[in-house]
KOLVO-140058 format. One record per residue (C-alpha): residue in one letter; x negated, y, z. Coordinates in steps of 0.25 Angstrom, whole numbers, plus 5000, padded with zeros to 4 digits. Each point is the difference from the previous one (the first is absolute). Layout:
// residues N
<r><r>a</r><u>X</u><v>Y</v><w>Z</w></r>
...
// end
This chain:
// residues 168
<r><r>m</r><u>5135</u><v>5081</v><w>5092</w></r>
<r><r>e</r><u>5003</u><v>5014</v><w>4997</w></r>
<r><r>p</r><u>5008</u><v>5003</v><w>4988</w></r>
<r><r>v</r><u>4992</u><v>5005</v><w>4988</w></r>
<r><r>d</r><u>5005</u><v>5012</v><w>4992</w></r>
<r><r>t</r><u>4998</u><v>4997</v><w>4985</w></r>
<r><r>m</r><u>5003</u><v>5014</v><w>4995</w></r>
<r><r>s</r><u>4988</u><v>5008</v><w>4997</w></r>
<r><r>q</r><u>4999</u><v>5014</v><w>5006</w></r>
<r><r>s</r><u>5004</u><v>5007</v><w>4986</w></r>
<r><r>e</r><u>5012</u><v>4991</v><w>4999</w></r>
<r><r>a</r><u>5004</u><v>5003</v><w>5014</w></r>
<r><r>s</r><u>4999</u><v>5015</v><w>4998</w></r>
<r><r>e</r><u>5007</u><v>5000</v><w>4987</w></r>
<r><r>n</r><u>5011</u><v>4992</v><w>5006</w></r>
<r><r>k</r><u>5001</u><v>5009</v><w>5012</w></r>
<r><r>a</r><u>5000</u><v>5013</v><w>4990</w></r>
<r><r>s</r><u>5011</u><v>4994</v><w>4991</w></r>
<r><r>r</r><u>5010</u><v>4999</v><w>5012</w></r>
<r><r>r</r><u>5010</u><v>5010</v><w>4999</w></r>
<r><r>r</r><u>5010</u><v>5005</v><w>5011</w></r>
<r><r>l</r><u>5011</u><v>5009</v><w>4996</w></r>
<r><r>v</r><u>5011</u><v>5006</v><w>5009</w></r>
<r><r>a</r><u>5013</u><v>5006</v><w>4995</w></r>
<r><r>l</r><u>5008</u><v>5009</v><w>5009</w></r>
<r><r>d</r><u>5009</u><v>5006</v><w>4989</w></r>
<r><r>g</r><u>5006</u><v>4996</v><w>4986</w></r>
<r><r>d</r><u>4988</u><v>5006</v><w>4992</w></r>
<r><r>d</r><u>4990</u><v>4992</v><w>5009</w></r>
<r><r>l</r><u>5009</u><v>4987</v><w>4998</w></r>
<r><r>a</r><u>4999</u><v>5002</v><w>4985</w></r>
<r><r>v</r><u>4985</u><v>4999</v><w>5000</w></r>
<r><r>i</r><u>5001</u><v>4987</v><w>5008</w></r>
<r><r>s</r><u>5011</u><v>4995</v><w>4990</w></r>
<r><r>a</r><u>4990</u><v>5002</v><w>4989</w></r>
<r><r>h</r><u>4990</u><v>4992</v><w>5007</w></r>
<r><r>v</r><u>5009</u><v>4988</v><w>5003</w></r>
<r><r>q</r><u>5006</u><v>4999</v><w>4986</w></r>
<r><r>d</r><u>5000</u><v>4986</v><w>4995</w></r>
<r><r>a</r><u>4996</u><v>4995</v><w>5014</w></r>
<r><r>a</r><u>5002</u><v>4985</v><w>5002</w></r>
<r><r>v</r><u>5008</u><v>4997</v><w>5013</w></r>
<r><r>v</r><u>5005</u><v>4987</v><w>5006</w></r>
<r><r>a</r><u>5013</u><v>5000</v><w>5008</w></r>
<r><r>a</r><u>4993</u><v>4994</v><w>5012</w></r>
<r><r>d</r><u>4990</u><v>5012</v><w>5000</w></r>
<r><r>i</r><u>5012</u><v>5010</v><w>5002</w></r>
<r><r>l</r><u>5000</u><v>5002</v><w>5016</w></r>
<r><r>w</r><u>5012</u><v>5007</v><w>5006</w></r>
<r><r>r</r><u>4996</u><v>5003</v><w>5015</w></r>
<r><r>q</r><u>5013</u><v>5006</v><w>5004</w></r>
<r><r>a</r><u>4996</u><v>5001</v><w>5015</w></r>
<r><r>e</r><u>4988</u><v>5009</v><w>4995</w></r>
<r><r>n</r><u>5008</u><v>5007</v><w>4989</w></r>
<r><r>r</r><u>4990</u><v>4996</v><w>4990</w></r>
<r><r>l</r><u>4999</u><v>4993</v><w>4987</w></r>
<r><r>v</r><u>4987</u><v>4994</v><w>4995</w></r>
<r><r>i</r><u>4998</u><v>4994</v><w>4986</w></r>
<r><r>a</r><u>4987</u><v>4993</v><w>4996</w></r>
<r><r>m</r><u>4997</u><v>5001</v><w>4985</w></r>
<r><r>r</r><u>4990</u><v>4998</v><w>4989</w></r>
<r><r>r</r><u>5000</u><v>5013</v><w>4993</w></r>
<r><r>i</r><u>4992</u><v>5004</v><w>4987</w></r>
<r><r>d</r><u>4988</u><v>5009</v><w>5003</w></r>
<r><r>c</r><u>5004</u><v>5013</v><w>4993</w></r>
<r><r>e</r><u>4985</u><v>5004</v><w>5000</w></r>
<r><r>d</r><u>4997</u><v>4989</v><w>4990</w></r>
<r><r>i</r><u>5011</u><v>5004</v><w>4991</w></r>
<r><r>i</r><u>4995</u><v>5015</v><w>5000</w></r>
<r><r>a</r><u>4986</u><v>4994</v><w>4997</w></r>
<r><r>g</r><u>5006</u><v>4993</v><w>4988</w></r>
<r><r>d</r><u>4999</u><v>4986</v><w>5005</w></r>
<r><r>c</r><u>5010</u><v>4992</v><w>4991</w></r>
<r><r>v</r><u>5002</u><v>4989</v><w>5012</w></r>
<r><r>p</r><u>4999</u><v>5008</v><w>5013</w></r>
<r><r>r</r><u>4998</u><v>4993</v><w>5013</w></r>
<r><r>r</r><u>5010</u><v>4998</v><w>5011</w></r>
<r><r>l</r><u>4998</u><v>5005</v><w>5014</w></r>
<r><r>i</r><u>5007</u><v>4994</v><w>5012</w></r>
<r><r>s</r><u>5008</u><v>5011</v><w>5007</w></r>
<r><r>a</r><u>5010</u><v>5003</v><w>5011</w></r>
<r><r>l</r><u>5011</u><v>5010</v><w>4998</w></r>
<r><r>r</r><u>5006</u><v>5004</v><w>5013</w></r>
<r><r>f</r><u>5013</u><v>5008</v><w>5003</w></r>
<r><r>d</r><u>5002</u><v>5006</v><w>5014</w></r>
<r><r>r</r><u>5012</u><v>5006</v><w>5007</w></r>
<r><r>v</r><u>5009</u><v>4991</v><w>4992</w></r>
<r><r>l</r><u>5014</u><v>4999</v><w>5005</w></r>
<r><r>s</r><u>5005</u><v>4989</v><w>4991</w></r>
<r><r>c</r><u>4996</u><v>4991</v><w>4989</w></r>
<r><r>r</r><u>5009</u><v>4994</v><w>4990</w></r>
<r><r>s</r><u>4998</u><v>4992</v><w>4988</w></r>
<r><r>r</r><u>5007</u><v>4998</v><w>4987</w></r>
<r><r>a</r><u>4998</u><v>4989</v><w>4990</w></r>
<r><r>i</r><u>4988</u><v>4994</v><w>5008</w></r>
<r><r>d</r><u>5001</u><v>4987</v><w>5006</w></r>
<r><r>m</r><u>4992</u><v>5002</v><w>5013</w></r>
<r><r>s</r><u>5002</u><v>4986</v><w>5004</w></r>
<r><r>a</r><u>4992</u><v>4995</v><w>4988</w></r>
<r><r>s</r><u>4986</u><v>5003</v><w>5006</w></r>
<r><r>d</r><u>4992</u><v>4997</v><w>4987</w></r>
<r><r>l</r><u>5009</u><v>5009</v><w>4992</w></r>
<r><r>p</r><u>4990</u><v>5008</v><w>4991</w></r>
<r><r>l</r><u>5004</u><v>5015</v><w>4998</w></r>
<r><r>t</r><u>4994</u><v>5011</v><w>4992</w></r>
<r><r>l</r><u>5001</u><v>5014</v><w>5006</w></r>
<r><r>l</r><u>5003</u><v>5010</v><w>4990</w></r>
<r><r>g</r><u>5001</u><v>5013</v><w>5009</w></r>
<r><r>i</r><u>5004</u><v>5007</v><w>5012</w></r>
<r><r>e</r><u>5010</u><v>5011</v><w>5001</w></r>
<r><r>f</r><u>5004</u><v>5010</v><w>5011</w></r>
<r><r>y</r><u>5014</u><v>5006</v><w>5001</w></r>
<r><r>r</r><u>5001</u><v>5011</v><w>5011</w></r>
<r><r>g</r><u>5012</u><v>4999</v><w>5009</w></r>
<r><r>k</r><u>5002</u><v>5007</v><w>5013</w></r>
<r><r>k</r><u>4986</u><v>5007</v><w>5003</w></r>
<r><r>p</r><u>4990</u><v>4994</v><w>5002</w></r>
<r><r>g</r><u>5006</u><v>4987</v><w>4997</w></r>
<r><r>g</r><u>5005</u><v>4993</v><w>4987</w></r>
<r><r>e</r><u>4999</u><v>4987</v><w>4992</w></r>
<r><r>v</r><u>4989</u><v>4993</v><w>4994</w></r>
<r><r>l</r><u>5002</u><v>4991</v><w>4989</w></r>
<r><r>l</r><u>4990</u><v>4989</v><w>4996</w></r>
<r><r>l</r><u>5003</u><v>4996</v><w>4986</w></r>
<r><r>f</r><u>4997</u><v>4986</v><w>4994</w></r>
<r><r>a</r><u>4999</u><v>4995</v><w>4986</w></r>
<r><r>s</r><u>5010</u><v>4989</v><w>5003</w></r>
<r><r>g</r><u>5011</u><v>5011</v><w>5003</w></r>
<r><r>g</r><u>4998</u><v>4998</v><w>5015</w></r>
<r><r>v</r><u>4999</u><v>5012</v><w>5009</w></r>
<r><r>l</r><u>4996</u><v>5002</v><w>5014</w></r>
<r><r>r</r><u>5007</u><v>5012</v><w>5006</w></r>
<r><r>l</r><u>4994</u><v>5006</v><w>5013</w></r>
<r><r>e</r><u>5008</u><v>5010</v><w>5008</w></r>
<r><r>v</r><u>4989</u><v>5009</v><w>5007</w></r>
<r><r>e</r><u>5000</u><v>5009</v><w>5011</w></r>
<r><r>c</r><u>4989</u><v>5008</v><w>4993</w></r>
<r><r>l</r><u>4990</u><v>4996</v><w>4989</w></r>
<r><r>e</r><u>4987</u><v>4993</v><w>5005</w></r>
<r><r>c</r><u>4994</u><v>4991</v><w>4990</w></r>
<r><r>e</r><u>4985</u><v>4995</v><w>4999</w></r>
<r><r>l</r><u>4994</u><v>4991</v><w>4989</w></r>
<r><r>a</r><u>4987</u><v>4994</v><w>5005</w></r>
<r><r>d</r><u>4991</u><v>4992</v><w>4991</w></r>
<r><r>l</r><u>4994</u><v>4988</v><w>5008</w></r>
<r><r>g</r><u>4990</u><v>4995</v><w>4989</w></r>
<r><r>p</r><u>4999</u><v>4994</v><w>4986</w></r>
<r><r>d</r><u>5009</u><v>4988</v><w>4996</w></r>
<r><r>t</r><u>4991</u><v>4988</v><w>4998</w></r>
<r><r>s</r><u>5011</u><v>4991</v><w>4995</w></r>
<r><r>q</r><u>5000</u><v>4995</v><w>4986</w></r>
<r><r>a</r><u>5014</u><v>5005</v><w>4997</w></r>
<r><r>d</r><u>5001</u><v>5009</v><w>4987</w></r>
<r><r>p</r><u>4999</u><v>5014</v><w>5005</w></r>
<r><r>a</r><u>5008</u><v>5006</v><w>4988</w></r>
<r><r>p</r><u>5015</u><v>4999</v><w>5000</w></r>
<r><r>p</r><u>5006</u><v>4991</v><w>4989</w></r>
<r><r>e</r><u>5004</u><v>5012</v><w>4991</w></r>
<r><r>r</r><u>4986</u><v>5006</v><w>5001</w></r>
<r><r>r</r><u>4992</u><v>4987</v><w>4997</w></r>
<r><r>n</r><u>4992</u><v>4999</v><w>4987</w></r>
<r><r>l</r><u>5001</u><v>5014</v><w>4996</w></r>
<r><r>p</r><u>4989</u><v>5005</v><w>4990</w></r>
<r><r>a</r><u>4990</u><v>5010</v><w>5005</w></r>
<r><r>d</r><u>5003</u><v>5015</v><w>4997</w></r>
<r><r>t</r><u>4995</u><v>5004</v><w>4986</w></r>
<r><r>d</r><u>4996</u><v>5014</v><w>4995</w></r>
<r><r>i</r><u>5010</u><v>5006</v><w>4991</w></r>
// end
């Protein structure tokens, strides 16, 4: 028996159209990616440091910024992958990487230029945790993999149950 695709053609085209791929090669580009991953939900087990490949990959559930711009009070989440290449080292502070089910909220990403073209990338988490990457040069990609179909609340705790905007 062949698998049946239950997604309608319009749903499939909408899903494909909403997938974003952003690439950062400098600090300004990374600031755009940082805005897109603000408040992303990450689990420690989904932070993969591939030292032999000089690559860090993080799977996340990020808030769809397009929904916020459209005025949706409870935006949907997208399953996304954040990848850094040409990573020379990866260190963590205040993150227990052995606690594989540890939930984290990514606040933002910063780039500090060092010896050109390299530098340091800091991934800042709400818990006070930090991932510090020493990079040969900045190569980062954020790729949306599809909508998050889990029942988890998409809004971070501090943004739940906020009233809708009103005219002044």
